[in-house]
C-alpha positions in Angstrom: 0.0 0.0 0.0 1.4 3.4 -1.0 0.5 6.7 0.6 1.2 10.3 -0.4 -0.3 13.7 0.0 -1.6 15.4 -3.2 -3.8 18.4 -3.6 -4.4 18.6 0.2 -5.7 15.0 0.3 -4.1 11.7 1.6 -4.0 9.4 -1.4 -3.8 5.6 -0.9 -2.9 3.3 -3.8 -2.6 -0.4 -4.2 -3.4 -3.2 -1.7 -2.8 -3.4 2.1 -3.9 -2.0 5.4 -3.2 1.2 7.3 -4.0 1.3 11.0 -5.5 4.6 12.1 -6.1 3.9 15.9 -5.0 1.0 18.1 -8.6 0.8 19.5 -11.9 2.0 18.2 -14.3 3.5 20.7 -17.6 1.7 21.2 -19.6 4.9 20.6 -18.3 7.4 18.0 -19.0 9.7 15.0 -16.8 9.8 11.9 -17.0 12.4 9.2 -15.0 12.3 6.0 -14.7 13.5 2.5 -13.6 10.8 0.1 -13.1 10.1 -3.6 -12.1 6.8 -5.4 -11.0 5.8 -8.9 -12.6 3.2 -11.0 -11.8 -0.4 -9.8 -11.0 0.7 -6.2 -12.0 -1.6 -3.4 -11.6 -0.2 0.1 -13.2 -0.5 3.6 -13.0 1.4 6.8 -12.7 -1.2 9.7 -14.2 0.0 13.0 -12.8 -2.8 15.2 -14.5 -5.6 13.2 -17.3 -3.6 11.8 -16.5 -2.8 8.1 -18.0 0.0 6.1 -17.4 0.0 2.3 -15.6 3.2 1.3 -15.3 2.2 -2.4 -16.5 -0.9 -4.1 -19.1 -2.8 -6.0 -19.7 -5.9 -4.0 -21.1 -4.7 -1.7 -21.5 -1.1 -2.8 -20.1 2.0 -1.2 -21.8 2.8 2.1 -22.6 -0.8 3.0 -22.0 -2.1 6.5 -20.6 -5.5 5.6 -22.7 -8.5 6.9 -25.1 -6.1 8.5 -26.8 -3.9 5.7 -25.2 -4.3 2.3 -26.2 -2.0 -0.6 -26.7 -3.4 -4.1 -27.3 0.0 -5.8 -24.4 2.3 -6.7 -25.0 5.6 -4.9 -21.6 7.3 -5.4 -20.0 7.9 -8.8 -16.3 7.0 -9.4 -13.9 10.0 -9.3 -16.5 12.2 -7.5 -16.1 13.5 -3.9 -18.6 12.3 -1.4 -19.3 13.1 2.2 -19.3 10.2 4.6 -20.8 10.2 8.1 -20.7 7.1 10.3 -22.4 7.1 13.7 -22.2 4.2 16.2 -23.9 4.5 19.5 -25.3 1.9 21.9 -24.7 -1.0 19.6 -26.3 0.6 16.5 -24.4 1.9 13.4 -25.7 4.2 10.7 -23.9 5.3 7.5 -24.8 8.4 5.6 -23.5 9.4 2.1 -23.9 13.0 1.1 -26.4 13.4 4.0 -28.6 10.4 3.1 -28.8 7.4 5.4 -27.9 4.4 3.3 -27.2 1.6 5.8 -27.8 0.8 9.5 -28.0 -2.1 11.9 -26.6 -3.7 15.0 -22.8 -3.3 15.6 -20.3 -3.7 18.4 -16.9 -2.4 17.5 -13.9 -3.8 19.4 -10.3 -3.6 18.1 -8.2 -1.4 15.9 -9.6 1.2 13.4 -8.0 0.8 10.0 -8.4 1.2 6.2 -8.1 -1.9 4.1 -7.5 -1.7 0.3 -7.7 -4.4 -2.2 -6.5 -2.3 -5.1 -7.2 1.0 -6.7 -6.8 4.6 -5.6 -8.6 6.3 -2.6 -8.3 10.0 -1.8 -9.2 11.2 1.7 -9.6 15.0 2.0 -10.8 14.7 5.7 -11.5 11.9 8.1 -12.3 12.8 11.7 -13.3 10.5 14.5 -15.0 11.9 17.6 -15.7 9.6 20.6 -19.2 9.9 22.1 -19.3 9.9 25.9 -22.1 7.9 27.5 
């Protein structure tokens, strides 16, 4: 996996994993602005709960094995806004303000990005822990 900064965005290319945090909080909000090239396959792993950042099986915005999208909601090479909320065992994913996936989830473990090829640009990615 290769990483660089271009045009103010972190750009990941190839295959591999990059760990963002040693542990993922149980309750959190993540906001990001993301773009991907054609043929990219990438997920954001919230301690065992995976959200598709770019891909076709399942589609971008899916919570893998919880609520998987079969319709393409985000065009390749276009920026989209991602918001993921996880509170009290429930996760919800929004793309460009529209909720596209939700369900039961209990994160435990590291937070990381997994890529199986392609190019992913991340302009922003911010995690905020939610106190209970």
